[in-house]
mmCIF file of the N, C-alpha and C atoms, coordinates in Angstrom:
data_MODEL
# 
_entry.id   MODEL 
# 
loop_
_atom_site.group_PDB 
_atom_site.id 
_atom_site.type_symbol 
_atom_site.label_atom_id 
_atom_site.label_alt_id 
_atom_site.label_comp_id 
_atom_site.label_asym_id 
_atom_site.label_entity_id 
_atom_site.label_seq_id 
_atom_site.pdbx_PDB_ins_code 
_atom_site.Cartn_x 
_atom_site.Cartn_y 
_atom_site.Cartn_z 
_atom_site.occupancy 
_atom_site.B_iso_or_equiv 
_atom_site.pdbx_formal_charge 
_atom_site.auth_seq_id 
_atom_site.auth_comp_id 
_atom_site.auth_asym_id 
_atom_site.auth_atom_id 
_atom_site.pdbx_PDB_model_num 
ATOM 1   N N  . UNK A 1 1  ? 0.847   -1.177 -0.001  1.00 0.00 ? 1  UNK A N  1 
ATOM 2   C CA . UNK A 1 1  ? 0.003   0.007  0.010   1.00 0.00 ? 1  UNK A CA 1 
ATOM 3   C C  . UNK A 1 1  ? 0.874   1.258  0.013   1.00 0.00 ? 1  UNK A C  1 
ATOM 4   N N  . UNK A 1 2  ? 0.570   2.198  -0.864  1.00 0.00 ? 2  UNK A N  1 
ATOM 5   C CA . UNK A 1 2  ? 1.358   3.400  -0.923  1.00 0.00 ? 2  UNK A CA 1 
ATOM 6   C C  . UNK A 1 2  ? 0.852   4.434  0.101   1.00 0.00 ? 2  UNK A C  1 
ATOM 7   N N  . UNK A 1 3  ? 1.694   5.401  0.442   1.00 0.00 ? 3  UNK A N  1 
ATOM 8   C CA . UNK A 1 3  ? 1.337   6.460  1.360   1.00 0.00 ? 3  UNK A CA 1 
ATOM 9   C C  . UNK A 1 3  ? 0.592   7.539  0.559   1.00 0.00 ? 3  UNK A C  1 
ATOM 10  N N  . UNK A 1 4  ? -0.696  7.427  0.396   1.00 0.00 ? 4  UNK A N  1 
ATOM 11  C CA . UNK A 1 4  ? -1.458  8.427  -0.364  1.00 0.00 ? 4  UNK A CA 1 
ATOM 12  C C  . UNK A 1 4  ? -2.117  9.428  0.503   1.00 0.00 ? 4  UNK A C  1 
ATOM 13  N N  . UNK A 1 5  ? -2.281  9.173  1.812   1.00 0.00 ? 5  UNK A N  1 
ATOM 14  C CA . UNK A 1 5  ? -2.944  10.108 2.722   1.00 0.00 ? 5  UNK A CA 1 
ATOM 15  C C  . UNK A 1 5  ? -1.891  10.608 3.672   1.00 0.00 ? 5  UNK A C  1 
ATOM 16  N N  . UNK A 1 6  ? -1.513  11.870 3.473   1.00 0.00 ? 6  UNK A N  1 
ATOM 17  C CA . UNK A 1 6  ? -0.431  12.427 4.296   1.00 0.00 ? 6  UNK A CA 1 
ATOM 18  C C  . UNK A 1 6  ? -0.932  13.261 5.468   1.00 0.00 ? 6  UNK A C  1 
ATOM 19  N N  . UNK A 1 7  ? -2.229  13.607 5.463   1.00 0.00 ? 7  UNK A N  1 
ATOM 20  C CA . UNK A 1 7  ? -2.781  14.485 6.503   1.00 0.00 ? 7  UNK A CA 1 
ATOM 21  C C  . UNK A 1 7  ? -4.293  14.349 6.537   1.00 0.00 ? 7  UNK A C  1 
ATOM 22  N N  . UNK A 1 8  ? -4.843  14.586 7.711   1.00 0.00 ? 8  UNK A N  1 
ATOM 23  C CA . UNK A 1 8  ? -6.298  14.661 7.861   1.00 0.00 ? 8  UNK A CA 1 
ATOM 24  C C  . UNK A 1 8  ? -6.709  16.105 7.962   1.00 0.00 ? 8  UNK A C  1 
ATOM 25  N N  . UNK A 1 9  ? -5.782  17.036 7.822   1.00 0.00 ? 9  UNK A N  1 
ATOM 26  C CA . UNK A 1 9  ? -6.112  18.446 7.954   1.00 0.00 ? 9  UNK A CA 1 
ATOM 27  C C  . UNK A 1 9  ? -6.927  18.958 6.756   1.00 0.00 ? 9  UNK A C  1 
ATOM 28  N N  . UNK A 1 10 ? -8.024  19.649 7.064   1.00 0.00 ? 10 UNK A N  1 
ATOM 29  C CA . UNK A 1 10 ? -8.846  20.270 6.051   1.00 0.00 ? 10 UNK A CA 1 
ATOM 30  C C  . UNK A 1 10 ? -9.151  21.691 6.465   1.00 0.00 ? 10 UNK A C  1 
ATOM 31  N N  . UNK A 1 11 ? -9.398  22.556 5.542   1.00 0.00 ? 11 UNK A N  1 
ATOM 32  C CA . UNK A 1 11 ? -9.642  23.934 5.864   1.00 0.00 ? 11 UNK A CA 1 
ATOM 33  C C  . UNK A 1 11 ? -11.103 24.217 6.212   1.00 0.00 ? 11 UNK A C  1 
ATOM 34  N N  . UNK A 1 12 ? -12.001 23.383 5.730   1.00 0.00 ? 12 UNK A N  1 
ATOM 35  C CA . UNK A 1 12 ? -13.435 23.630 5.926   1.00 0.00 ? 12 UNK A CA 1 
ATOM 36  C C  . UNK A 1 12 ? -14.186 22.339 6.149   1.00 0.00 ? 12 UNK A C  1 
ATOM 37  N N  . UNK A 1 13 ? -15.377 22.427 6.741   1.00 0.00 ? 13 UNK A N  1 
ATOM 38  C CA . UNK A 1 13 ? -16.188 21.230 6.876   1.00 0.00 ? 13 UNK A CA 1 
ATOM 39  C C  . UNK A 1 13 ? -16.513 20.588 5.502   1.00 0.00 ? 13 UNK A C  1 
ATOM 40  N N  . UNK A 1 14 ? -16.667 21.375 4.448   1.00 0.00 ? 14 UNK A N  1 
ATOM 41  C CA . UNK A 1 14 ? -16.905 20.817 3.106   1.00 0.00 ? 14 UNK A CA 1 
ATOM 42  C C  . UNK A 1 14 ? -15.749 19.967 2.682   1.00 0.00 ? 14 UNK A C  1 
ATOM 43  N N  . UNK A 1 15 ? -14.530 20.416 2.891   1.00 0.00 ? 15 UNK A N  1 
ATOM 44  C CA . UNK A 1 15 ? -13.358 19.592 2.550   1.00 0.00 ? 15 UNK A CA 1 
ATOM 45  C C  . UNK A 1 15 ? -13.329 18.350 3.389   1.00 0.00 ? 15 UNK A C  1 
ATOM 46  N N  . UNK A 1 16 ? -13.753 18.450 4.644   1.00 0.00 ? 16 UNK A N  1 
ATOM 47  C CA . UNK A 1 16 ? -13.850 17.275 5.528   1.00 0.00 ? 16 UNK A CA 1 
ATOM 48  C C  . UNK A 1 16 ? -14.802 16.252 4.941   1.00 0.00 ? 16 UNK A C  1 
ATOM 49  N N  . UNK A 1 17 ? -15.950 16.701 4.557   1.00 0.00 ? 17 UNK A N  1 
ATOM 50  C CA . UNK A 1 17 ? -16.967 15.785 3.967   1.00 0.00 ? 17 UNK A CA 1 
ATOM 51  C C  . UNK A 1 17 ? -16.427 15.093 2.733   1.00 0.00 ? 17 UNK A C  1 
ATOM 52  N N  . UNK A 1 18 ? -15.780 15.850 1.863   1.00 0.00 ? 18 UNK A N  1 
ATOM 53  C CA . UNK A 1 18 ? -15.207 15.269 0.676   1.00 0.00 ? 18 UNK A CA 1 
ATOM 54  C C  . UNK A 1 18 ? -14.105 14.234 1.008   1.00 0.00 ? 18 UNK A C  1 
ATOM 55  N N  . UNK A 1 19 ? -13.292 14.528 2.004   1.00 0.00 ? 19 UNK A N  1 
ATOM 56  C CA . UNK A 1 19 ? -12.267 13.588 2.436   1.00 0.00 ? 19 UNK A CA 1 
ATOM 57  C C  . UNK A 1 19 ? -12.888 12.341 3.050   1.00 0.00 ? 19 UNK A C  1 
ATOM 58  N N  . UNK A 1 20 ? -14.018 12.526 3.825   1.00 0.00 ? 20 UNK A N  1 
ATOM 59  C CA . UNK A 1 20 ? -14.690 11.390 4.406   1.00 0.00 ? 20 UNK A CA 1 
ATOM 60  C C  . UNK A 1 20 ? -15.210 10.449 3.319   1.00 0.00 ? 20 UNK A C  1 
ATOM 61  N N  . UNK A 1 21 ? -15.755 11.007 2.251   1.00 0.00 ? 21 UNK A N  1 
ATOM 62  C CA . UNK A 1 21 ? -16.240 10.162 1.139   1.00 0.00 ? 21 UNK A CA 1 
ATOM 63  C C  . UNK A 1 21 ? -15.064 9.461  0.475   1.00 0.00 ? 21 UNK A C  1 
ATOM 64  N N  . UNK A 1 22 ? -13.956 10.165 0.290   1.00 0.00 ? 22 UNK A N  1 
ATOM 65  C CA . UNK A 1 22 ? -12.776 9.541  -0.301  1.00 0.00 ? 22 UNK A CA 1 
ATOM 66  C C  . UNK A 1 22 ? -12.271 8.391  0.572   1.00 0.00 ? 22 UNK A C  1 
ATOM 67  N N  . UNK A 1 23 ? -12.250 8.594  1.897   1.00 0.00 ? 23 UNK A N  1 
ATOM 68  C CA . UNK A 1 23 ? -11.767 7.542  2.782   1.00 0.00 ? 23 UNK A CA 1 
ATOM 69  C C  . UNK A 1 23 ? -12.708 6.331  2.716   1.00 0.00 ? 23 UNK A C  1 
ATOM 70  N N  . UNK A 1 24 ? -13.984 6.548  2.662   1.00 0.00 ? 24 UNK A N  1 
ATOM 71  C CA . UNK A 1 24 ? -14.959 5.463  2.584   1.00 0.00 ? 24 UNK A CA 1 
ATOM 72  C C  . UNK A 1 24 ? -14.730 4.673  1.309   1.00 0.00 ? 24 UNK A C  1 
ATOM 73  N N  . UNK A 1 25 ? -14.599 5.361  0.183   1.00 0.00 ? 25 UNK A N  1 
ATOM 74  C CA . UNK A 1 25 ? -14.382 4.699  -1.077  1.00 0.00 ? 25 UNK A CA 1 
ATOM 75  C C  . UNK A 1 25 ? -13.059 3.974  -1.126  1.00 0.00 ? 25 UNK A C  1 
ATOM 76  N N  . UNK A 1 26 ? -12.038 4.565  -0.599  1.00 0.00 ? 26 UNK A N  1 
ATOM 77  C CA . UNK A 1 26 ? -10.718 3.929  -0.540  1.00 0.00 ? 26 UNK A CA 1 
ATOM 78  C C  . UNK A 1 26 ? -10.777 2.648  0.286   1.00 0.00 ? 26 UNK A C  1 
ATOM 79  N N  . UNK A 1 27 ? -11.494 2.673  1.350   1.00 0.00 ? 27 UNK A N  1 
ATOM 80  C CA . UNK A 1 27 ? -11.631 1.476  2.167   1.00 0.00 ? 27 UNK A CA 1 
ATOM 81  C C  . UNK A 1 27 ? -12.325 0.334  1.407   1.00 0.00 ? 27 UNK A C  1 
ATOM 82  N N  . UNK A 1 28 ? -13.312 0.677  0.642   1.00 0.00 ? 28 UNK A N  1 
ATOM 83  C CA . UNK A 1 28 ? -13.977 -0.335 -0.208  1.00 0.00 ? 28 UNK A CA 1 
ATOM 84  C C  . UNK A 1 28 ? -13.027 -0.863 -1.287  1.00 0.00 ? 28 UNK A C  1 
ATOM 85  N N  . UNK A 1 29 ? -12.331 0.040  -1.969  1.00 0.00 ? 29 UNK A N  1 
ATOM 86  C CA . UNK A 1 29 ? -11.417 -0.359 -3.031  1.00 0.00 ? 29 UNK A CA 1 
ATOM 87  C C  . UNK A 1 29 ? -10.250 -1.249 -2.522  1.00 0.00 ? 29 UNK A C  1 
ATOM 88  N N  . UNK A 1 30 ? -9.744  -0.912 -1.323  1.00 0.00 ? 30 UNK A N  1 
ATOM 89  C CA . UNK A 1 30 ? -8.683  -1.715 -0.756  1.00 0.00 ? 30 UNK A CA 1 
ATOM 90  C C  . UNK A 1 30 ? -9.167  -3.066 -0.248  1.00 0.00 ? 30 UNK A C  1 
ATOM 91  N N  . UNK A 1 31 ? -10.442 -3.104 0.227   1.00 0.00 ? 31 UNK A N  1 
ATOM 92  C CA . UNK A 1 31 ? -11.003 -4.347 0.674   1.00 0.00 ? 31 UNK A CA 1 
ATOM 93  C C  . UNK A 1 31 ? -11.326 -5.272 -0.488  1.00 0.00 ? 31 UNK A C  1 
ATOM 94  N N  . UNK A 1 32 ? -11.850 -4.695 -1.575  1.00 0.00 ? 32 UNK A N  1 
ATOM 95  C CA . UNK A 1 32 ? -12.168 -5.483 -2.803  1.00 0.00 ? 32 UNK A CA 1 
ATOM 96  C C  . UNK A 1 32 ? -11.502 -4.821 -3.950  1.00 0.00 ? 32 UNK A C  1 
ATOM 97  N N  . UNK A 1 33 ? -10.260 -5.225 -4.281  1.00 0.00 ? 33 UNK A N  1 
ATOM 98  C CA . UNK A 1 33 ? -9.503  -4.536 -5.309  1.00 0.00 ? 33 UNK A CA 1 
ATOM 99  C C  . UNK A 1 33 ? -10.015 -4.737 -6.725  1.00 0.00 ? 33 UNK A C  1 
ATOM 100 N N  . UNK A 1 34 ? -10.900 -5.682 -6.984  1.00 0.00 ? 34 UNK A N  1 
ATOM 101 C CA . UNK A 1 34 ? -11.447 -5.880 -8.338  1.00 0.00 ? 34 UNK A CA 1 
ATOM 102 C C  . UNK A 1 34 ? -12.528 -4.862 -8.649  1.00 0.00 ? 34 UNK A C  1 
ATOM 103 N N  . UNK A 1 35 ? -12.222 -3.913 -9.547  1.00 0.00 ? 35 UNK A N  1 
ATOM 104 C CA . UNK A 1 35 ? -13.184 -2.923 -9.937  1.00 0.00 ? 35 UNK A CA 1 
ATOM 105 C C  . UNK A 1 35 ? -14.366 -3.560 -10.644 1.00 0.00 ? 35 UNK A C  1 
ATOM 106 N N  . UNK A 1 36 ? -14.132 -4.603 -11.409 1.00 0.00 ? 36 UNK A N  1 
ATOM 107 C CA . UNK A 1 36 ? -15.214 -5.307 -12.076 1.00 0.00 ? 36 UNK A CA 1 
ATOM 108 C C  . UNK A 1 36 ? -16.193 -5.916 -11.064 1.00 0.00 ? 36 UNK A C  1 
ATOM 109 N N  . UNK A 1 37 ? -15.683 -6.515 -10.045 1.00 0.00 ? 37 UNK A N  1 
ATOM 110 C CA . UNK A 1 37 ? -16.551 -7.111 -9.014  1.00 0.00 ? 37 UNK A CA 1 
ATOM 111 C C  . UNK A 1 37 ? -17.269 -6.034 -8.226  1.00 0.00 ? 37 UNK A C  1 
ATOM 112 N N  . UNK A 1 38 ? -16.561 -4.948 -7.900  1.00 0.00 ? 38 UNK A N  1 
ATOM 113 C CA . UNK A 1 38 ? -17.237 -3.828 -7.185  1.00 0.00 ? 38 UNK A CA 1 
ATOM 114 C C  . UNK A 1 38 ? -18.384 -3.300 -8.021  1.00 0.00 ? 38 UNK A C  1 
ATOM 115 N N  . UNK A 1 39 ? -18.159 -3.093 -9.330  1.00 0.00 ? 39 UNK A N  1 
ATOM 116 C CA . UNK A 1 39 ? -19.228 -2.605 -10.197 1.00 0.00 ? 39 UNK A CA 1 
ATOM 117 C C  . UNK A 1 39 ? -20.404 -3.576 -10.302 1.00 0.00 ? 39 UNK A C  1 
ATOM 118 N N  . UNK A 1 40 ? -20.133 -4.857 -10.324 1.00 0.00 ? 40 UNK A N  1 
ATOM 119 C CA . UNK A 1 40 ? -21.198 -5.852 -10.382 1.00 0.00 ? 40 UNK A CA 1 
ATOM 120 C C  . UNK A 1 40 ? -21.973 -5.843 -9.072  1.00 0.00 ? 40 UNK A C  1 
ATOM 121 N N  . UNK A 1 41 ? -21.295 -5.747 -7.943  1.00 0.00 ? 41 UNK A N  1 
ATOM 122 C CA . UNK A 1 41 ? -21.982 -5.726 -6.627  1.00 0.00 ? 41 UNK A CA 1 
ATOM 123 C C  . UNK A 1 41 ? -22.782 -4.448 -6.443  1.00 0.00 ? 41 UNK A C  1 
ATOM 124 N N  . UNK A 1 42 ? -22.273 -3.327 -7.038  1.00 0.00 ? 42 UNK A N  1 
ATOM 125 C CA . UNK A 1 42 ? -22.968 -2.069 -6.847  1.00 0.00 ? 42 UNK A CA 1 
ATOM 126 C C  . UNK A 1 42 ? -24.400 -2.141 -7.341  1.00 0.00 ? 42 UNK A C  1 
ATOM 127 N N  . UNK A 1 43 ? -24.629 -2.862 -8.455  1.00 0.00 ? 43 UNK A N  1 
ATOM 128 C CA . UNK A 1 43 ? -25.987 -2.998 -8.958  1.00 0.00 ? 43 UNK A CA 1 
ATOM 129 C C  . UNK A 1 43 ? -26.914 -3.703 -7.967  1.00 0.00 ? 43 UNK A C  1 
ATOM 130 N N  . UNK A 1 44 ? -26.334 -4.509 -7.108  1.00 0.00 ? 44 UNK A N  1 
ATOM 131 C CA . UNK A 1 44 ? -27.128 -5.235 -6.116  1.00 0.00 ? 44 UNK A CA 1 
ATOM 132 C C  . UNK A 1 44 ? -27.488 -4.382 -4.909  1.00 0.00 ? 44 UNK A C  1 
ATOM 133 N N  . UNK A 1 45 ? -26.661 -3.383 -4.574  1.00 0.00 ? 45 UNK A N  1 
ATOM 134 C CA . UNK A 1 45 ? -26.924 -2.585 -3.387  1.00 0.00 ? 45 UNK A CA 1 
ATOM 135 C C  . UNK A 1 45 ? -27.387 -1.158 -3.646  1.00 0.00 ? 45 UNK A C  1 
ATOM 136 N N  . UNK A 1 46 ? -27.234 -0.675 -4.901  1.00 0.00 ? 46 UNK A N  1 
ATOM 137 C CA . UNK A 1 46 ? -27.540 0.715  -5.153  1.00 0.00 ? 46 UNK A CA 1 
ATOM 138 C C  . UNK A 1 46 ? -28.974 1.114  -4.955  1.00 0.00 ? 46 UNK A C  1 
ATOM 139 N N  . UNK A 1 47 ? -29.870 0.166  -5.002  1.00 0.00 ? 47 UNK A N  1 
ATOM 140 C CA . UNK A 1 47 ? -31.283 0.440  -4.732  1.00 0.00 ? 47 UNK A CA 1 
ATOM 141 C C  . UNK A 1 47 ? -31.750 -0.019 -3.364  1.00 0.00 ? 47 UNK A C  1 
ATOM 142 N N  . UNK A 1 48 ? -30.847 -0.489 -2.539  1.00 0.00 ? 48 UNK A N  1 
ATOM 143 C CA . UNK A 1 48 ? -31.170 -1.013 -1.230  1.00 0.00 ? 48 UNK A CA 1 
ATOM 144 C C  . UNK A 1 48 ? -30.975 0.068  -0.179  1.00 0.00 ? 48 UNK A C  1 
ATOM 145 N N  . UNK A 1 49 ? -32.088 0.515  0.413   1.00 0.00 ? 49 UNK A N  1 
ATOM 146 C CA . UNK A 1 49 ? -32.044 1.601  1.381   1.00 0.00 ? 49 UNK A CA 1 
ATOM 147 C C  . UNK A 1 49 ? -31.128 1.277  2.555   1.00 0.00 ? 49 UNK A C  1 
ATOM 148 N N  . UNK A 1 50 ? -31.163 0.017  3.032   1.00 0.00 ? 50 UNK A N  1 
ATOM 149 C CA . UNK A 1 50 ? -30.304 -0.335 4.177   1.00 0.00 ? 50 UNK A CA 1 
ATOM 150 C C  . UNK A 1 50 ? -28.831 -0.231 3.825   1.00 0.00 ? 50 UNK A C  1 
ATOM 151 N N  . UNK A 1 51 ? -28.475 -0.664 2.647   1.00 0.00 ? 51 UNK A N  1 
ATOM 152 C CA . UNK A 1 51 ? -27.080 -0.574 2.207   1.00 0.00 ? 51 UNK A CA 1 
ATOM 153 C C  . UNK A 1 51 ? -26.599 0.843  2.081   1.00 0.00 ? 51 UNK A C  1 
ATOM 154 N N  . UNK A 1 52 ? -27.484 1.704  1.531   1.00 0.00 ? 52 UNK A N  1 
ATOM 155 C CA . UNK A 1 52 ? -27.144 3.118  1.380   1.00 0.00 ? 52 UNK A CA 1 
ATOM 156 C C  . UNK A 1 52 ? -27.030 3.821  2.755   1.00 0.00 ? 52 UNK A C  1 
ATOM 157 N N  . UNK A 1 53 ? -27.890 3.423  3.669   1.00 0.00 ? 53 UNK A N  1 
ATOM 158 C CA . UNK A 1 53 ? -27.845 3.988  5.024   1.00 0.00 ? 53 UNK A CA 1 
ATOM 159 C C  . UNK A 1 53 ? -26.497 3.563  5.704   1.00 0.00 ? 53 UNK A C  1 
ATOM 160 N N  . UNK A 1 54 ? -26.096 2.313  5.538   1.00 0.00 ? 54 UNK A N  1 
ATOM 161 C CA . UNK A 1 54 ? -24.818 1.883  6.102   1.00 0.00 ? 54 UNK A CA 1 
ATOM 162 C C  . UNK A 1 54 ? -23.654 2.625  5.491   1.00 0.00 ? 54 UNK A C  1 
ATOM 163 N N  . UNK A 1 55 ? -23.710 2.855  4.204   1.00 0.00 ? 55 UNK A N  1 
ATOM 164 C CA . UNK A 1 55 ? -22.638 3.654  3.539   1.00 0.00 ? 55 UNK A CA 1 
ATOM 165 C C  . UNK A 1 55 ? -22.593 5.068  4.129   1.00 0.00 ? 55 UNK A C  1 
ATOM 166 N N  . UNK A 1 56 ? -23.725 5.645  4.365   1.00 0.00 ? 56 UNK A N  1 
ATOM 167 C CA . UNK A 1 56 ? -23.778 6.986  4.976   1.00 0.00 ? 56 UNK A CA 1 
ATOM 168 C C  . UNK A 1 56 ? -23.178 6.974  6.364   1.00 0.00 ? 56 UNK A C  1 
ATOM 169 N N  . UNK A 1 57 ? -23.431 5.908  7.128   1.00 0.00 ? 57 UNK A N  1 
ATOM 170 C CA . UNK A 1 57 ? -22.886 5.810  8.463   1.00 0.00 ? 57 UNK A CA 1 
ATOM 171 C C  . UNK A 1 57 ? -21.348 5.725  8.445   1.00 0.00 ? 57 UNK A C  1 
ATOM 172 N N  . UNK A 1 58 ? -20.789 4.995  7.467   1.00 0.00 ? 58 UNK A N  1 
ATOM 173 C CA . UNK A 1 58 ? -19.346 4.919  7.347   1.00 0.00 ? 58 UNK A CA 1 
ATOM 174 C C  . UNK A 1 58 ? -18.782 6.310  7.055   1.00 0.00 ? 58 UNK A C  1 
ATOM 175 N N  . UNK A 1 59 ? -19.422 7.022  6.124   1.00 0.00 ? 59 UNK A N  1 
ATOM 176 C CA . UNK A 1 59 ? -18.974 8.377  5.791   1.00 0.00 ? 59 UNK A CA 1 
ATOM 177 C C  . UNK A 1 59 ? -19.074 9.280  7.045   1.00 0.00 ? 59 UNK A C  1 
ATOM 178 N N  . UNK A 1 60 ? -20.147 9.167  7.783   1.00 0.00 ? 60 UNK A N  1 
ATOM 179 C CA . UNK A 1 60 ? -20.284 9.965  8.996   1.00 0.00 ? 60 UNK A CA 1 
ATOM 180 C C  . UNK A 1 60 ? -19.216 9.681  10.013  1.00 0.00 ? 60 UNK A C  1 
ATOM 181 N N  . UNK A 1 61 ? -18.800 8.434  10.142  1.00 0.00 ? 61 UNK A N  1 
ATOM 182 C CA . UNK A 1 61 ? -17.740 8.085  11.079  1.00 0.00 ? 61 UNK A CA 1 
ATOM 183 C C  . UNK A 1 61 ? -16.427 8.736  10.624  1.00 0.00 ? 61 UNK A C  1 
ATOM 184 N N  . UNK A 1 62 ? -16.158 8.666  9.350   1.00 0.00 ? 62 UNK A N  1 
ATOM 185 C CA . UNK A 1 62 ? -14.960 9.301  8.824   1.00 0.00 ? 62 UNK A CA 1 
ATOM 186 C C  . UNK A 1 62 ? -15.013 10.822 9.043   1.00 0.00 ? 62 UNK A C  1 
ATOM 187 N N  . UNK A 1 63 ? -16.206 11.394 8.835   1.00 0.00 ? 63 UNK A N  1 
ATOM 188 C CA . UNK A 1 63 ? -16.346 12.853 9.029   1.00 0.00 ? 63 UNK A CA 1 
ATOM 189 C C  . UNK A 1 63 ? -16.017 13.226 10.475  1.00 0.00 ? 63 UNK A C  1 
ATOM 190 N N  . UNK A 1 64 ? -16.508 12.454 11.425  1.00 0.00 ? 64 UNK A N  1 
ATOM 191 C CA . UNK A 1 64 ? -16.222 12.727 12.850  1.00 0.00 ? 64 UNK A CA 1 
ATOM 192 C C  . UNK A 1 64 ? -14.698 12.631 13.096  1.00 0.00 ? 64 UNK A C  1 
ATOM 193 N N  . UNK A 1 65 ? -14.034 11.652 12.514  1.00 0.00 ? 65 UNK A N  1 
ATOM 194 C CA . UNK A 1 65 ? -12.625 11.467 12.713  1.00 0.00 ? 65 UNK A CA 1 
ATOM 195 C C  . UNK A 1 65 ? -11.832 12.670 12.178  1.00 0.00 ? 65 UNK A C  1 
ATOM 196 N N  . UNK A 1 66 ? -12.171 13.082 10.947  1.00 0.00 ? 66 UNK A N  1 
ATOM 197 C CA . UNK A 1 66 ? -11.470 14.198 10.350  1.00 0.00 ? 66 UNK A CA 1 
ATOM 198 C C  . UNK A 1 66 ? -11.781 15.506 11.095  1.00 0.00 ? 66 UNK A C  1 
ATOM 199 N N  . UNK A 1 67 ? -13.022 15.678 11.501  1.00 0.00 ? 67 UNK A N  1 
ATOM 200 C CA . UNK A 1 67 ? -13.380 16.911 12.293  1.00 0.00 ? 67 UNK A CA 1 
ATOM 201 C C  . UNK A 1 67 ? -12.594 16.968 13.573  1.00 0.00 ? 67 UNK A C  1 
ATOM 202 N N  . UNK A 1 68 ? -12.451 15.857 14.269  1.00 0.00 ? 68 UNK A N  1 
ATOM 203 C CA . UNK A 1 68 ? -11.669 15.852 15.489  1.00 0.00 ? 68 UNK A CA 1 
ATOM 204 C C  . UNK A 1 68 ? -10.217 16.144 15.231  1.00 0.00 ? 68 UNK A C  1 
ATOM 205 N N  . UNK A 1 69 ? -9.687  15.629 14.120  1.00 0.00 ? 69 UNK A N  1 
ATOM 206 C CA . UNK A 1 69 ? -8.298  15.926 13.784  1.00 0.00 ? 69 UNK A CA 1 
ATOM 207 C C  . UNK A 1 69 ? -8.074  17.407 13.479  1.00 0.00 ? 69 UNK A C  1 
ATOM 208 N N  . UNK A 1 70 ? -9.136  18.096 13.103  1.00 0.00 ? 70 UNK A N  1 
ATOM 209 C CA . UNK A 1 70 ? -9.067  19.501 12.790  1.00 0.00 ? 70 UNK A CA 1 
ATOM 210 C C  . UNK A 1 70 ? -9.623  20.382 13.918  1.00 0.00 ? 70 UNK A C  1 
ATOM 211 N N  . UNK A 1 71 ? -9.765  19.757 15.109  1.00 0.00 ? 71 UNK A N  1 
ATOM 212 C CA . UNK A 1 71 ? -10.305 20.445 16.272  1.00 0.00 ? 71 UNK A CA 1 
ATOM 213 C C  . UNK A 1 71 ? -11.599 21.184 15.955  1.00 0.00 ? 71 UNK A C  1 
ATOM 214 N N  . UNK A 1 72 ? -12.384 20.587 15.072  1.00 0.00 ? 72 UNK A N  1 
ATOM 215 C CA . UNK A 1 72 ? -13.689 21.137 14.662  1.00 0.00 ? 72 UNK A CA 1 
ATOM 216 C C  . UNK A 1 72 ? -13.577 22.555 14.141  1.00 0.00 ? 72 UNK A C  1 
ATOM 217 N N  . UNK A 1 73 ? -12.412 22.885 13.562  1.00 0.00 ? 73 UNK A N  1 
ATOM 218 C CA . UNK A 1 73 ? -12.168 24.212 12.910  1.00 0.00 ? 73 UNK A CA 1 
ATOM 219 C C  . UNK A 1 73 ? -12.311 25.394 13.839  1.00 0.00 ? 73 UNK A C  1 
ATOM 220 N N  . UNK A 1 74 ? -11.947 25.173 15.082  1.00 0.00 ? 74 UNK A N  1 
ATOM 221 C CA . UNK A 1 74 ? -12.000 26.277 16.092  1.00 0.00 ? 74 UNK A CA 1 
ATOM 222 C C  . UNK A 1 74 ? -10.802 27.133 15.947  1.00 0.00 ? 74 UNK A C  1 
# 
């Protein structure tokens, strides 16, 4: 694995949210490296409200982590 994330520092909550989405996606890609399989599975969960809610929860957890690393921009 390469060192692609050098900091959790963000200037704004918007940048935090974008980083949280990136972290969630990177976690999925690293867990399942086959893009073809990820795309196949996406069709199975993209219309599932429970799956989408769980994805939002993962993003929210990352958002909390990044916000804490930025002292909530105080």
